[in-house]
C-alpha positions as a Markdown table, in Angstrom:
| # | Residue | x | y | z |
|---|---|---|---|---|
| 1 | Met | 15.2 | 58.1 | 1.4 |
| 2 | Lys | 15.7 | 55.5 | -1.7 |
| 3 | Asn | 13.0 | 52.7 | -2.5 |
| 4 | Lys | 14.6 | 49.6 | -3.2 |
| 5 | Thr | 11.9 | 47.8 | -5.3 |
| 6 | Arg | 13.2 | 44.5 | -6.6 |
| 7 | Lys | 11.9 | 42.5 | -9.4 |
| 8 | Lys | 11.1 | 38.6 | -8.2 |
| 9 | Tyr | 9.8 | 35.6 | -9.8 |
| 10 | Ile | 7.0 | 33.9 | -7.9 |
| 11 | Pro | 6.3 | 30.3 | -8.9 |
| 12 | Leu | 2.4 | 29.7 | -8.6 |
| 13 | Phe | 2.1 | 26.0 | -10.0 |
| 14 | Tyr | 4.8 | 23.6 | -11.3 |
| 15 | Asp | 4.3 | 19.8 | -12.5 |
| 16 | Gly | 6.3 | 17.3 | -14.0 |
| 17 | Gly | 4.4 | 14.3 | -14.4 |
| 18 | Tyr | 6.0 | 11.2 | -14.1 |
| 19 | Ser | 8.8 | 11.1 | -16.9 |
| 20 | Ser | 11.9 | 13.8 | -17.6 |
| 21 | Asp | 12.6 | 17.1 | -17.4 |
| 22 | Asp | 10.8 | 17.5 | -20.8 |
| 23 | Asn | 7.8 | 17.8 | -19.5 |
| 24 | Phe | 8.4 | 19.8 | -16.4 |
| 25 | Ile | 6.3 | 23.1 | -16.4 |
| 26 | Cys | 6.3 | 25.9 | -13.9 |
| 27 | Tyr | 3.9 | 28.6 | -14.2 |
| 28 | Tyr | 5.3 | 31.7 | -12.6 |
| 29 | Val | 4.5 | 35.4 | -12.4 |
| 30 | Glu | 6.8 | 38.5 | -11.6 |
| 31 | Gly | 6.1 | 40.3 | -8.9 |
| 32 | Thr | 8.2 | 43.2 | -6.8 |
| 33 | Tyr | 9.2 | 43.0 | -3.3 |
| 34 | Asn | 10.2 | 46.2 | -0.9 |
| 35 | Lys | 10.1 | 46.9 | 2.5 |
| 36 | Tyr | 6.1 | 47.0 | 2.9 |
| 37 | Gly | 6.4 | 43.0 | 1.4 |
| 38 | Leu | 6.1 | 40.8 | -1.6 |
| 39 | Arg | 3.4 | 42.2 | -4.2 |
| 40 | Tyr | 2.2 | 39.8 | -7.4 |
| 41 | Val | -0.9 | 39.4 | -9.4 |
| 42 | Asp | -2.1 | 35.9 | -8.9 |
| 43 | Asp | -4.1 | 34.8 | -12.2 |
| 44 | Ile | -4.0 | 30.9 | -11.9 |
| 45 | Ala | -7.3 | 30.8 | -10.9 |
| 46 | Cys | -9.8 | 29.6 | -13.1 |
| 47 | Asn | -13.0 | 31.2 | -14.0 |
| 48 | Val | -11.9 | 34.1 | -11.3 |
| 49 | Ala | -10.7 | 37.4 | -11.5 |
| 50 | Pro | -6.8 | 37.9 | -10.7 |
| 51 | Lys | -6.5 | 39.2 | -7.5 |
| 52 | Asn | -3.6 | 41.5 | -6.1 |
| 53 | Val | -1.5 | 39.5 | -3.7 |
| 54 | Cys | 0.6 | 41.4 | -1.1 |
| 55 | Leu | 2.6 | 39.2 | 1.6 |
| 56 | Lys | 4.5 | 41.2 | 4.3 |
| 57 | Gly | 7.2 | 39.7 | 6.1 |
| 58 | Leu | 11.3 | 39.3 | 5.0 |
| 59 | Arg | 10.9 | 35.6 | 4.5 |
| 60 | Tyr | 8.5 | 36.2 | 1.4 |
| 61 | Ser | 11.3 | 37.5 | -0.3 |
| 62 | Arg | 13.1 | 34.3 | -0.3 |
| 63 | Pro | 12.7 | 31.0 | -1.9 |
| 64 | Pro | 10.2 | 29.2 | -2.2 |
| 65 | Phe | 8.2 | 32.2 | -2.4 |
| 66 | Ala | 10.0 | 34.4 | -4.5 |
| 67 | Tyr | 13.4 | 34.2 | -6.5 |
| 68 | Asn | 16.0 | 36.7 | -8.2 |
| 69 | Ser | 16.5 | 35.3 | -11.4 |
| 70 | Tyr | 14.4 | 33.0 | -13.6 |
| 71 | Glu | 17.2 | 30.5 | -13.5 |
| 72 | Glu | 17.6 | 30.4 | -10.0 |
| 73 | Met | 14.0 | 29.5 | -9.6 |
| 74 | Met | 13.8 | 26.8 | -12.2 |
| 75 | Met | 16.6 | 24.9 | -10.4 |
| 76 | Asp | 15.3 | 25.3 | -7.4 |
| 77 | Val | 11.6 | 24.4 | -8.3 |
| 78 | Lys | 13.0 | 21.5 | -10.1 |
| 79 | Lys | 14.6 | 20.4 | -7.0 |
| 80 | Arg | 11.9 | 20.8 | -4.6 |
| 81 | Tyr | 9.4 | 18.7 | -7.2 |
| 82 | Thr | 12.1 | 16.1 | -7.3 |
| 83 | Ala | 12.6 | 15.8 | -3.9 |
| 84 | Gln | 8.6 | 15.8 | -2.9 |
| 85 | Arg | 8.2 | 12.8 | -5.8 |
| 86 | Val | 10.7 | 10.9 | -3.9 |
| 87 | Ala | 9.2 | 11.2 | -0.7 |
| 88 | Glu | 5.9 | 10.4 | -1.8 |
| 89 | Asn | 7.0 | 7.4 | -3.2 |
| 90 | Ala | 8.9 | 6.4 | -0.2 |
| 91 | Gly | 5.8 | 6.6 | 1.7 |
| 92 | Asn | 3.6 | 4.4 | -0.3 |
| 93 | Thr | 6.3 | 1.6 | -0.4 |
| 94 | Lys | 5.8 | -0.6 | 2.5 |
| 95 | Lys | 7.9 | -3.9 | 2.7 |
| 96 | Glu | 5.7 | -6.6 | 3.9 |
| 97 | Ala | 6.7 | -8.7 | 6.9 |
| 98 | Val | 5.9 | -11.4 | 9.2 |
| 99 | Tyr | 5.9 | -11.1 | 12.8 |
| 100 | Leu | 6.5 | -14.5 | 14.5 |
| 101 | Val | 4.2 | -15.2 | 17.7 |
| 102 | Leu | 6.1 | -17.3 | 20.0 |
| 103 | Asn | 4.6 | -18.4 | 23.7 |
| 104 | Leu | 7.3 | -19.5 | 25.8 |
| 105 | Asp | 8.1 | -20.4 | 29.3 |
| 106 | Lys | 10.6 | -19.2 | 31.8 |
| 107 | Glu | 13.4 | -21.9 | 30.0 |
| 108 | Gly | 12.9 | -20.9 | 27.0 |
| 109 | Asn | 10.4 | -23.6 | 25.6 |
| 110 | Leu | 7.4 | -23.3 | 23.5 |
| 111 | Lys | 4.2 | -23.5 | 25.6 |
| 112 | Ser | 1.6 | -23.5 | 22.6 |
| 113 | Asp | 2.1 | -23.5 | 18.5 |
| 114 | Pro | 3.4 | -20.5 | 17.1 |
| 115 | Phe | 1.9 | -18.4 | 14.6 |
| 116 | Asp | 2.0 | -15.0 | 13.1 |
| 117 | Phe | 0.7 | -11.8 | 12.0 |
| 118 | Asp | 1.2 | -10.3 | 8.3 |
| 119 | Gly | 1.8 | -6.9 | 8.5 |
| 120 | Tyr | 4.8 | -4.1 | 7.7 |
| 121 | Val | 7.2 | -2.2 | 9.7 |
| 122 | Thr | 6.7 | 1.5 | 10.1 |
| 123 | Lys | 9.5 | 3.7 | 8.1 |
| 124 | His | 11.4 | 4.4 | 11.6 |
| 125 | Gly | 11.4 | 0.7 | 12.1 |
| 126 | Ser | 9.6 | 1.5 | 15.8 |
| 127 | Ile | 6.4 | -0.6 | 15.3 |
| 128 | Phe | 4.7 | -3.5 | 13.2 |
| 129 | Arg | 1.3 | -2.7 | 11.6 |
| 130 | Ile | -0.6 | -5.8 | 11.7 |
| 131 | Thr | -2.7 | -5.8 | 8.4 |
| 132 | Ser | -4.3 | -9.6 | 8.8 |
| 133 | Ser | -7.2 | -10.4 | 10.7 |
| 134 | Gly | -6.2 | -10.3 | 14.6 |
| 135 | Thr | -5.0 | -8.1 | 17.0 |
| 136 | Asn | -2.1 | -8.0 | 19.8 |
| 137 | Asp | -3.6 | -7.3 | 23.1 |
| 138 | Gly | -6.6 | -5.6 | 21.1 |
| 139 | Ser | -4.0 | -3.2 | 19.0 |
| 140 | Lys | -3.3 | -3.5 | 15.7 |
| 141 | Asn | 0.3 | -2.2 | 16.2 |
| 142 | Ile | 3.4 | -4.0 | 18.3 |
| 143 | Lys | 5.7 | -1.9 | 19.6 |
| 144 | Leu | 9.4 | -3.2 | 18.4 |
| 145 | Thr | 11.9 | -3.0 | 20.8 |
| 146 | Asp | 15.4 | -5.3 | 20.9 |
| 147 | Glu | 13.9 | -8.0 | 22.6 |
| 148 | Asn | 11.5 | -8.6 | 19.8 |
| 149 | Lys | 12.8 | -7.2 | 16.6 |
| 150 | His | 14.7 | -10.7 | 15.8 |
| 151 | Leu | 10.9 | -12.0 | 15.4 |
| 152 | Val | 10.6 | -9.7 | 12.5 |
| 153 | Phe | 11.0 | -11.4 | 8.9 |
| 154 | Pro | 10.5 | -10.5 | 5.4 |
| 155 | Asn | 8.1 | -13.8 | 4.4 |
| 156 | Ile | 6.8 | -17.0 | 6.0 |
| 157 | Val | 9.6 | -19.1 | 4.7 |
| 158 | Lys | 12.4 | -17.5 | 6.8 |
| 159 | Ala | 10.2 | -17.5 | 9.8 |
| 160 | Ala | 9.7 | -21.3 | 9.2 |
| 161 | Asp | 13.5 | -21.3 | 9.3 |
| 162 | Tyr | 13.7 | -19.3 | 12.1 |
| 163 | Val | 11.6 | -21.5 | 14.1 |
| 164 | Gln | 13.1 | -25.0 | 12.6 |
| 165 | Glu | 16.9 | -23.7 | 13.8 |
| 166 | Asn | 15.8 | -22.7 | 17.6 |
| 167 | Tyr | 12.6 | -25.1 | 18.4 |
| 168 | Gly | 13.1 | -28.1 | 15.7 |
| 169 | Asp | 11.0 | -29.8 | 13.0 |
| 170 | Trp | 8.0 | -30.4 | 15.4 |
| 171 | Ala | 7.7 | -26.8 | 15.9 |
| 172 | Met | 8.1 | -25.7 | 12.5 |
| 173 | Phe | 5.6 | -28.2 | 10.7 |
| 174 | His | 3.2 | -27.1 | 13.3 |
| 175 | Tyr | 3.8 | -23.2 | 12.7 |
| 176 | Leu | 3.2 | -24.0 | 9.1 |
| 177 | Lys | -0.1 | -26.1 | 9.6 |
| 178 | Ser | -1.4 | -23.2 | 11.2 |
| 179 | Ile | -0.9 | -21.1 | 8.2 |
| 180 | Pro | -3.7 | -21.8 | 5.1 |
| 181 | Gly | -2.2 | -23.0 | 2.4 |
| 182 | Ala | 1.6 | -23.2 | 3.7 |
| 183 | Leu | 1.6 | -26.8 | 2.9 |
């Protein structure tokens, strides 16, 4: 019976900082894979003796755990690192928004002065999260539906324009008066 032991490259740590590919580093070790699993020595931990690692299962013979060649490993690890950085940055960019609250009667006329909540829309666009003081029915979240999505604006200027177009100058001035520092 032939023992099919293959040499594998296992990335243990990689980082590229915030700049170009010139600063990209990948610390890896060479290991072996056979029918008993992936075996390598993990010596990256500081002040700890290196430990022998054996991961059993076919999935450990493929990326992102192990690679057949150094070039394949470097290309895939750079790609994964770039995707990870993009995902981290996408999650941190929250677009500020304003949710306009209108108290309307059955005919669509204003019953009270309009006001707004400052906040942002979640990534999927289904919830408006309030960051200013105040709550909507005791919650800091407003579920966005087709009926109320048109009440989310990027700033108070757009919200005031909407109020002026739909409800007149009187409603727009009362709306702006309710916002400290708007007038």
